[in-house]
C-alpha positions as CSV (number, residue, x, y, z in Angstrom):
1,M,13.1,-7.4,6.3
2,G,16.1,-5.5,4.9
3,T,18.7,-3.8,7.1
4,P,18.2,-1.5,10.0
5,L,18.9,1.4,7.6
6,T,16.4,0.4,4.9
7,A,13.8,-0.4,7.6
8,S,14.4,3.1,9.0
9,V,14.0,4.7,5.7
10,A,10.7,3.0,5.3
11,T,9.6,4.1,8.8
12,V,10.3,7.7,8.1
13,V,8.7,7.7,4.6
14,F,5.5,5.9,5.7
15,G,5.5,7.9,8.9
16,A,5.3,11.1,7.0
17,L,2.5,9.7,4.8
18,G,0.7,8.5,7.9
19,V,0.5,12.1,9.2
20,W,-0.8,13.3,5.9
21,F,-3.6,10.5,5.6
22,A,-4.6,11.1,9.3
23,G,-5.2,14.7,8.5
24,R,-7.2,13.8,5.3
25,V,-9.3,11.4,7.4
26,V,-10.4,14.4,9.4
27,T,-10.8,16.9,6.6
28,G,-12.2,14.4,3.9
29,R,-14.9,15.6,1.6
30,D,-17.4,12.9,2.4
31,V,-17.7,9.4,3.9
32,P,-16.2,7.5,0.8
33,D,-13.3,10.0,0.8
34,R,-12.6,9.4,4.5
35,V,-12.9,5.7,4.2
36,S,-10.4,5.7,1.4
37,N,-8.0,7.8,3.4
38,L,-8.5,5.7,6.5
39,L,-7.5,2.6,4.4
40,H,-4.4,4.4,3.4
41,L,-3.7,5.4,7.0
42,A,-3.9,1.7,7.9
43,M,-1.6,0.8,5.1
44,T,1.0,3.3,6.4
45,G,0.7,1.9,10.0
46,S,1.3,-1.5,8.7
47,M,4.3,-0.5,6.6
48,I,5.8,1.4,9.5
49,A,5.6,-1.7,11.8
50,M,6.4,-4.4,9.2
51,P,10.2,-4.4,9.3
52,W,10.3,-4.4,13.1
53,P,9.8,-7.0,15.8
54,W,6.5,-5.3,16.8
55,A,5.0,-5.9,13.3
56,V,1.1,-6.1,13.2
57,P,-0.2,-9.7,13.1
58,A,-0.9,-10.9,9.6
59,L,-4.5,-12.0,10.0
60,P,-6.1,-8.6,10.8
61,Q,-4.1,-7.1,7.9
62,V,-5.5,-9.8,5.5
63,V,-9.0,-9.1,6.7
64,V,-8.8,-5.3,6.6
65,F,-7.0,-5.0,3.2
66,S,-9.1,-7.6,1.6
67,A,-12.1,-5.8,2.6
68,G,-10.5,-2.6,1.2
69,A,-9.8,-4.4,-2.1
70,F,-13.4,-5.4,-2.4
71,W,-14.6,-1.9,-1.5
72,Y,-12.6,-0.3,-4.2
73,A,-13.6,-2.9,-6.7
74,G,-17.2,-2.5,-5.8
75,A,-16.9,1.3,-6.3
76,A,-15.4,0.6,-9.8
77,L,-18.1,-1.9,-10.7
78,F,-21.2,-0.4,-9.3
79,R,-20.6,3.3,-8.6
80,P,-18.0,4.2,-11.2
81,S,-19.3,7.8,-11.7
82,A,-20.1,8.5,-8.0
83,D,-16.8,7.2,-6.7
84,A,-14.4,7.9,-9.5
85,R,-13.2,10.9,-7.4
86,L,-11.5,8.3,-5.1
87,G,-9.1,7.7,-8.0
88,V,-5.7,9.3,-8.2
89,G,-5.4,12.8,-9.5
90,H,-7.8,15.3,-10.9
91,G,-7.2,14.0,-14.4
92,A,-8.4,10.5,-13.4
93,H,-11.7,11.7,-12.0
94,G,-13.6,10.4,-15.0
95,H,-11.8,7.1,-15.3
96,L,-11.7,3.8,-13.4
97,A,-8.0,3.3,-13.5
98,G,-7.5,4.9,-10.0
99,L,-10.1,2.8,-8.3
100,W,-8.6,-0.4,-9.8
101,Y,-5.2,0.8,-8.9
102,H,-6.2,1.2,-5.2
103,A,-7.9,-2.2,-5.2
104,A,-4.6,-3.7,-6.5
105,M,-2.7,-1.7,-3.8
106,M,-4.9,-3.3,-1.2
107,L,-4.2,-6.7,-2.6
108,A,-0.5,-6.1,-2.5
109,M,-0.8,-5.3,1.2
110,V,-2.5,-8.7,1.7
111,W,0.4,-10.3,-0.1
112,M,2.9,-8.6,2.1
113,A,1.1,-9.7,5.1
114,V,1.0,-13.3,4.0
115,A,4.6,-13.3,2.9
116,M,5.6,-12.4,6.4
117,V,4.1,-15.6,7.8
118,P,6.8,-18.0,9.1
119,A,7.2,-20.9,6.7
120,V,6.6,-24.4,8.1
121,A,9.1,-27.2,7.8
122,D,8.1,-28.3,4.3
123,G,9.0,-24.8,3.0
124,T,5.4,-23.6,2.5
125,G,3.6,-20.8,4.2
126,G,1.7,-21.9,7.4
127,M,-1.6,-20.1,7.7
128,A,-1.9,-21.2,11.2
129,G,0.9,-18.9,12.1
130,M,-0.7,-15.8,10.6
131,A,-1.9,-14.3,13.9
132,H,1.6,-14.6,15.4
133,A,3.9,-13.6,12.6
134,A,6.4,-11.0,13.9
135,P,9.4,-10.8,11.6
136,T,12.5,-8.8,12.5
137,V,15.0,-6.8,10.5
138,G,17.1,-9.1,8.6
139,G,14.9,-12.1,9.7
140,T,14.6,-15.2,7.6
141,G,12.3,-18.2,7.3
142,M,9.3,-16.2,6.0
143,T,6.9,-17.6,3.4
144,G,8.1,-14.8,1.1
145,D,11.6,-16.3,1.0
146,A,10.4,-19.1,-1.4
147,P,11.7,-18.5,-5.0
148,W,8.2,-18.1,-6.4
149,A,7.2,-15.7,-3.7
150,L,10.4,-13.5,-4.3
151,A,9.5,-13.4,-7.9
152,L,6.0,-12.2,-7.1
153,S,7.3,-9.6,-4.8
154,I,9.8,-8.4,-7.5
155,A,6.9,-8.3,-10.1
156,L,4.7,-6.3,-7.7
157,G,7.6,-3.9,-6.9
158,A,8.3,-3.3,-10.5
159,G,4.6,-2.6,-11.0
160,F,4.5,0.0,-8.2
161,A,7.7,1.6,-9.6
162,G,5.9,2.0,-12.9
163,A,2.9,3.4,-11.0
164,A,5.1,5.9,-9.2
165,V,6.4,7.1,-12.6
166,W,2.8,7.4,-14.0
167,L,1.6,9.3,-10.9
168,A,4.7,11.6,-11.1
169,G,3.6,12.4,-14.6
170,L,0.1,13.2,-13.5
171,L,1.5,15.3,-10.6
172,I,3.6,17.4,-13.0
173,Q,0.6,18.0,-15.1
174,E,-1.6,18.9,-12.2
175,A,1.0,21.2,-10.6
176,A,1.3,23.1,-13.9
177,G,-2.5,23.3,-14.4
178,A,-5.4,24.6,-12.7
179,A,-5.8,21.9,-10.0
180,R,-6.3,23.0,-6.4
181,R,-3.4,22.8,-4.0
182,L,-5.2,19.9,-2.1
183,E,-5.6,17.9,-5.2
184,V,-2.0,18.3,-6.0
185,A,-0.9,17.4,-2.4
186,D,-3.1,14.3,-2.6
187,L,-1.5,13.2,-5.8
188,A,1.9,13.9,-4.3
189,A,1.1,11.6,-1.4
190,S,-0.2,8.9,-3.8
191,T,3.1,9.2,-5.7
192,V,5.2,8.8,-2.6
193,M,3.0,6.0,-1.5
194,A,3.6,4.1,-4.8
195,A,7.3,4.7,-4.5
196,G,7.3,3.5,-0.9
197,M,5.4,0.3,-1.8
198,S,8.0,-0.4,-4.6
199,F,10.8,0.2,-2.1
200,A,9.2,-2.2,0.5
201,L,8.7,-4.9,-2.2
202,L,12.0,-4.6,-3.9
203,V,14.3,-3.7,-1.1
204,L,12.8,-4.9,2.2
205,M,11.2,-8.1,0.9
206,T,14.0,-9.3,-1.4
């Protein structure tokens, strides 16, 4: 995935995010908030390892992040008022956009895990290899190398680039308003996470 330089950049960015989310797991307001931050901590761990030979096997990632997507979607569908605080930014507390955005981010993590599975001889992804996929920097022969898969990664990367811009706008509004420092910091972390996801999809995976 990418070059040693780009892989190192991803490691530093997601490493810093991992420290933040680890702290938020401990200091979370309630159980849903801690679960949400724990899922984000798992994301950073996967993203740190993904470009390197010691990447996390794909199958556990698919299970964890699929469950995370269902959890966020369930919150949006069945607990929209109670769990809207899991959304991004103080201004999104009364809306569902943040919950659905996080569900989409979990599904993007599932895609990245699947795209890292070594392709079989006929050029398609081999699900049987999911538990043993361990791509390296600059490695080839991944499922994500297929033209349609590259197109999907580019589309997702562009989407997260747009999300980063949207979140940056919310961040500016909150930083200039009456939001608490913790809310501003959470939103800043979400902004960097979106930018990091875009970087991973557009630079590392293409």
